[in-house]
N, C-alpha and C positions, 0 to 999 in steps of 0.2 A: 145777808145770810141762802145759803145755797137749800134748795129740798130739804137736804139728809140732816144738815144743819137746826133747822125748822123742826123737824119729826123729833129729834133727839131733846129738845130743849121740851117740847111738849109733852116728851115720855117721864123725862127728869120731873117735871113737876107735878103728874102723877104718881112716881115715887112720893114726893114730897111731900104730896098732899094725903097719901098711904094708898093709896087705890090699890096700887102696884107693888111688888115686893121686885127685889132684884133682879129674882131669877125670871120673871116674868120679862121687865125690863132688858133684860140680857137676849132674851130672845127674838122678843120686836123688833131692837136693833141688828139679831144678828151677831152678836158677839159671844163669847164664850162667859159666862160667871166671874171669874175673876179681871175679863178686860171689863165687863159691866161696874164690877166693886170701881175700880181705878175711873171710869166714866165719872162715877155716884159723886165717889170723893172731890176731883177738880171741879165737878159743877158747884157741889155744897161752899165749899173752897169761893169761887170768884163767880158763878153765877154762869148767865149763856154766856158772856163776852170772851171767858177765859178759853184761849187755844193749849 
């Protein structure tokens, strides 16, 4: 995995744990809120390995 992908997985883990909200997640990853929601939905379904 690239450094960017590892950062994304780490942030998604924090969202899952409840330490971050989706708004904060999107801001940290440089995404819009809607893009962040899409990334979060993919992560929930497939975990870190899904692209």
